[in-house]
C-alpha positions in Angstrom: 0.0 0.2 -0.1 2.7 2.3 0.9 4.8 1.5 -2.1 1.8 2.3 -4.2 1.2 5.8 -2.7 5.1 6.6 -3.4 4.8 5.3 -6.8 1.7 7.4 -7.4 3.4 10.5 -6.0 6.5 9.9 -8.2 4.3 9.4 -11.3 2.3 12.8 -10.4 5.8 14.5 -9.8 7.1 13.1 -13.3 4.0 14.3 -15.3 4.4 17.7 -13.5 8.1 18.0 -14.6 7.1 17.0 -18.2 8.7 19.1 -21.0 5.6 18.8 -23.1 4.0 21.6 -21.4 0.6 21.6 -19.7 -1.6 19.0 -21.2 -4.9 20.9 -20.2 -4.8 24.7 -20.0 -7.6 24.5 -17.5 -5.3 22.9 -15.0 -4.1 26.4 -14.3 -6.2 28.6 -12.1 -9.0 30.1 -13.5 -7.8 33.5 -13.0 -4.6 32.8 -15.3 -5.2 33.6 -18.9 -2.6 32.9 -21.8 -0.7 36.0 -22.6 -0.8 38.0 -25.8 2.0 36.5 -27.7 3.6 39.0 -30.1 4.7 37.5 -33.4 8.3 38.8 -33.1 8.5 36.9 -29.6 7.3 33.6 -31.2 9.9 34.0 -33.9 12.7 34.4 -31.6 12.1 31.6 -29.6 13.2 27.9 -30.0 10.5 25.4 -30.0 11.5 24.3 -26.4 11.6 27.9 -25.0 8.2 28.4 -26.6 7.0 25.4 -24.9 8.1 26.7 -21.5 7.2 30.3 -21.7 3.8 30.1 -23.5 2.5 26.5 -22.9 3.9 26.5 -19.3 6.0 23.3 -19.8 9.4 22.7 -17.9 12.7 21.4 -18.6 13.9 18.3 -17.2 15.7 18.5 -13.9 19.5 19.0 -14.1 19.3 19.8 -17.8 19.2 23.6 -17.9 22.3 25.5 -18.9 22.0 28.0 -16.0 21.6 25.1 -13.2 25.2 24.9 -12.2 26.1 28.4 -13.7 27.5 31.0 -11.3 29.0 33.9 -13.1 28.5 37.5 -12.2 25.7 39.4 -14.1 22.1 38.9 -14.2 19.2 37.2 -15.9 16.5 38.4 -17.9 13.4 37.2 -19.6 14.3 35.4 -23.0 11.1 36.6 -24.4 11.2 40.5 -23.8 14.6 41.2 -22.1 13.0 42.1 -18.7 15.5 41.9 -15.9 14.3 39.3 -13.4 17.2 38.0 -11.2 20.5 39.0 -10.0 23.7 36.4 -9.8 24.2 37.4 -6.2 21.0 35.8 -5.3 21.4 32.6 -7.2 22.3 29.4 -5.1 22.3 25.7 -5.5 19.1 24.4 -4.1 19.6 20.6 -5.3 16.4 20.8 -7.3 17.8 20.6 -10.5 16.8 24.0 -11.9 18.5 27.4 -11.3 17.1 28.8 -8.0 17.1 32.3 -6.7 16.2 33.4 -3.1 15.3 36.9 -4.2 14.1 38.7 -7.4 15.6 41.8 -9.0 12.4 43.9 -8.4 9.1 43.7 -7.3 7.8 45.0 -10.4 9.7 42.4 -12.8 7.7 39.5 -11.8 3.9 38.2 -11.2 2.5 35.5 -9.4 -0.4 33.1 -10.0 -2.1 30.3 -8.3 -1.2 26.9 -9.9 -3.3 24.0 -9.1 -2.1 21.8 -11.7 -1.5 18.2 -11.3 -3.4 18.2 -7.9 -0.7 20.4 -6.4 -1.0 23.8 -4.9 2.0 26.0 -6.3 2.9 29.7 -7.1 3.6 30.1 -10.6 6.1 32.9 -11.5 5.6 34.8 -14.7 7.5 37.8 -16.3 5.3 40.9 -15.2 6.0 42.4 -18.7 5.2 39.9 -21.3 3.5 37.0 -19.2 6.0 34.4 -20.0 6.1 31.4 -17.6 9.3 31.2 -15.9 8.8 28.5 -13.1 7.4 28.2 -9.4 8.0 29.9 -6.2 8.6 27.9 -3.1 8.7 28.9 0.8 11.9 26.4 1.3 14.7 28.7 0.4 17.5 30.1 2.3 17.8 33.4 4.4 17.3 36.2 4.2 14.0 35.6 2.3 13.2 31.9 2.8 12.2 31.7 -0.7 13.1 29.7 -3.7 12.4 30.7 -7.2 12.7 27.7 -9.2 13.2 28.9 -12.7 13.7 27.1 -16.0 16.9 27.9 -17.9 15.2 28.1 -21.2 13.1 31.0 -20.0 16.2 32.9 -19.0 18.9 34.8 -20.8 22.2 35.6 -18.8 23.8 39.2 -19.2 27.6 39.0 -18.0 28.8 41.7 -15.6 31.0 43.1 -18.1 27.8 44.3 -20.3 25.7 45.5 -17.0 27.8 48.5 -16.2 25.3 50.9 -18.1 22.3 48.7 -17.2 21.0 48.7 -13.6 
């Protein structure tokens, strides 16, 4: 019995971490609407980036290029270039996805209730373009206690050498 429960939970987590996007858009909370996708945004994204940013998919754990990446700079939205996270707040959560304990600014992100796959989570989106970035959890380190668990494919890194004129 206990083994069946664990197997069921693992199956649910595996489905939730599918790189194929949401199977059913109604799985997201009613208040969430698909963002208006500008043709130039869709044209610049790879199929995988589009799947994550606009179909609310996710990359496989440990597969993202920024998971174990710790260079100085900042991370912006791959769709619209909105500055989202600073490298100083990135840490290794062991989750398999890039994790940050704080955002760059309160106006850069939007948060939505996500009840897909029978779980209660907080979805994180770009406040500018509405792109799905990942999820927010309350199991991060001090000083915030938060973990922004973000897909590498939704991010673009800007090295510190290019940030001197951008703040």
